[in-house]
C-alpha positions in Angstrom: 31.2 -45.7 -8.6 34.0 -43.3 -9.2 31.8 -41.4 -11.7 28.9 -41.4 -9.1 31.3 -40.1 -6.3 32.5 -37.1 -8.8 28.8 -36.5 -9.4 28.0 -36.3 -5.7 31.0 -34.0 -5.0 30.0 -31.7 -7.8 26.4 -31.7 -7.0 27.3 -31.0 -3.3 29.7 -28.1 -4.3 27.1 -26.5 -6.5 24.4 -26.7 -3.8 26.7 -25.2 -1.3 27.6 -22.3 -3.8 23.9 -21.8 -4.6 23.1 -21.6 -0.8 25.9 -19.0 -0.2 24.5 -16.9 -3.2 20.9 -17.1 -2.1 20.9 -16.7 1.6 22.3 -13.0 1.9 19.5 -11.8 -0.4 16.8 -12.9 2.1 18.8 -12.5 5.3 18.4 -9.9 8.0 15.0 -8.4 7.2 14.4 -5.2 8.9 13.1 -5.6 12.4 13.7 -2.0 13.7 11.8 0.9 11.9 13.0 4.4 12.7 10.9 7.4 11.9 12.3 10.9 12.0 10.8 12.7 13.6 9.2 10.3 15.9 6.3 10.6 16.0 5.5 12.7 13.0 2.2 14.2 12.6 1.7 14.1 8.8 -0.7 15.1 6.0 -0.9 13.5 2.6 -2.3 14.9 -0.7 -2.8 12.9 -3.8 -0.5 13.7 -6.8 -2.5 13.6 -9.9 -5.4 11.2 -8.9 -6.5 8.1 -7.2 -8.1 5.3 -9.0 -10.3 2.5 -7.6 -11.1 0.1 -10.5 -14.1 -2.3 -9.7 -15.5 -3.2 -13.1 -15.0 0.4 -14.3 -12.5 3.0 -13.2 -13.6 5.5 -10.4 -11.3 8.5 -10.4 -10.7 11.1 -7.6 -8.6 14.1 -8.4 -8.8 15.4 -4.9 -7.9 13.0 -1.9 -6.2 13.7 1.3 -5.0 11.7 4.4 -4.1 13.0 7.9 -2.4 10.9 10.5 1.1 10.1 12.1 4.2 8.1 11.2 6.2 6.5 14.0 9.0 4.1 15.0 8.1 0.5 15.5 9.9 -2.9 16.1 9.0 -6.0 14.3 8.3 -7.5 10.9 5.9 -6.7 9.5 5.3 -3.6 11.5 2.8 -0.8 11.5 4.6 2.4 11.1 1.9 4.9 10.0 -1.8 5.4 10.9 -4.1 7.5 8.8 -7.3 8.8 10.5 -8.5 11.5 8.3 -9.4 10.2 5.0 -11.0 12.3 2.3 -12.0 11.5 -1.4 -13.4 14.1 -3.7 -15.0 17.4 -2.8 -18.2 19.1 -3.6 -16.4 21.2 -6.3 -14.3 18.2 -7.6 -16.3 14.8 -6.9 -15.0 11.5 -7.9 -16.0 10.4 -11.3 -17.0 7.2 -13.1 -18.4 6.2 -16.3 -21.8 5.9 -14.5 -21.6 9.5 -13.2 -20.4 10.9 -9.8 -19.1 8.5 -7.4 -18.9 8.9 -3.6 -16.2 7.3 -1.4 -16.9 7.0 2.3 -13.9 5.5 4.1 -13.8 3.8 7.6 -10.6 4.9 9.5 -8.2 4.3 10.5 -6.0 2.8 7.7 -2.3 1.7 8.5 0.8 1.5 6.5 2.6 -1.8 7.3 6.2 -2.0 6.5 7.7 -5.3 5.5 11.1 -4.5 3.7 13.6 -1.7 3.4 16.1 -0.9 0.5 19.1 1.3 2.0 20.3 1.8 -1.4 16.9 3.5 -2.7 15.6 4.5 0.7 12.5 2.9 0.0 10.1 1.1 2.4 7.8 -1.4 1.0 4.6 -2.9 2.5 1.0 -2.3 2.3 -2.0 -0.2 3.4 -4.0 -2.2 5.9 -7.6 -2.0 7.1 -8.6 -0.4 3.8 -12.5 0.0 3.8 -14.5 2.0 1.3 -18.2 2.2 0.9 -18.9 3.6 -2.6 -21.9 4.9 -4.4 -21.5 4.8 -8.1 -23.7 6.7 -10.5 -27.4 7.0 -9.6 -28.0 3.4 -7.7 -24.9 1.3 -7.6 -23.6 0.9 -3.9 -21.0 -1.5 -2.8 -18.4 -1.9 -0.1 -14.6 -3.0 -0.6 -12.1 -4.0 2.0 -8.7 -5.6 2.4 -5.1 -4.2 1.9 -3.3 -2.4 -1.1 0.5 -2.8 -1.8 2.3 0.4 -1.0 5.9 1.8 -0.9 7.3 4.9 0.8 10.3 6.8 -0.7 12.3 9.0 1.6 13.8 11.2 -1.0 10.5 12.4 -2.2 8.0 11.6 0.7 5.8 9.9 -1.6 3.6 6.9 -0.5 2.8 4.9 -3.7 -0.2 2.8 -3.4 -0.5 0.2 -6.3 -2.6 -2.8 -5.2 -3.1 -6.0 -7.2 -6.1 -8.0 -7.8 -7.0 -10.1 -4.9 -5.8 -7.8 -2.1 -9.2 -6.0 -1.9 -12.4 -7.8 -2.3 -16.0 -6.6 -2.7 -17.7 -7.5 0.5 -21.2 -6.4 -0.3 -23.3 -5.1 -3.2 -26.3 -3.2 -1.8 -28.1 -2.5 -5.1 -28.1 -1.3 -8.6 -24.7 -2.4 -9.9 -26.0 -5.3 -12.1 -23.0 -7.3 -13.5 -20.7 -4.4 -13.4 -19.7 -4.9 -9.8 -20.4 -8.2 -7.9 -18.8 -9.9 -5.0 -16.7 -11.8 -7.5 -15.2 -8.4 -8.6 -11.5 -7.7 -7.4 -10.9 -4.1 -7.2 -7.6 -2.3 -7.4 -6.6 0.9 -5.8 -3.9 3.1 -6.9 -2.6 6.4 -6.2 0.6 8.6 -5.2 0.3 10.6 -2.0 2.8 13.4 -1.1 3.4 13.1 2.7 4.7 16.0 4.6 5.1 16.8 8.2 2.0 18.8 9.2 2.6 22.5 8.7 5.8 22.2 6.9 7.1 21.3 3.4 9.4 18.5 4.9 8.8 14.8 4.2 9.4 12.4 7.3 11.9 9.6 6.7 11.4 5.9 7.5 14.5 3.7 7.8 14.4 -0.2 8.3 17.3 -1.9 10.0 18.3 -5.1 11.8 20.4 -4.2 14.6 
């Protein structure tokens, strides 16, 4: 009985210590999101290229987004809206192993914030309402929809989109894709967008807090 009592006390102390160690890491998630300026009309240009991988990589070296960033309350919270979406140009179209690829997005897309790290100035979350109709090569046509994990870094003004399999789904395959793209395919979407306040070289900032 004395040994059992010691074990109970020791276990209880360990659990209490563990609870104290764990709780602060998940406590006080950001519920107030402050954009500066508020609202900020923004433009975004891809740095390098965007890649949508659905069976094979589809690469766009030209991609832009237009919209606004704004303050919000809640968690998760929508803090940016992108209405103007462009992938590829007539001079530099998107490319795939099957030939030229055409991306037709359905706007708006939204950046939803769920966490903020004050040490790094990085807000993490995801792009929501992502929808693309894609024509690949001569005859492959399909649509993809869902979300894509993303972070926004204040120091550089870069929105990094880095989705993981399962966030996006192929919602329909119209024709000509064979086994390359099916409704079982799980696309990924990746790209780094440099965001600036429209007409300037200044990046907006987004700070999460729990007042």
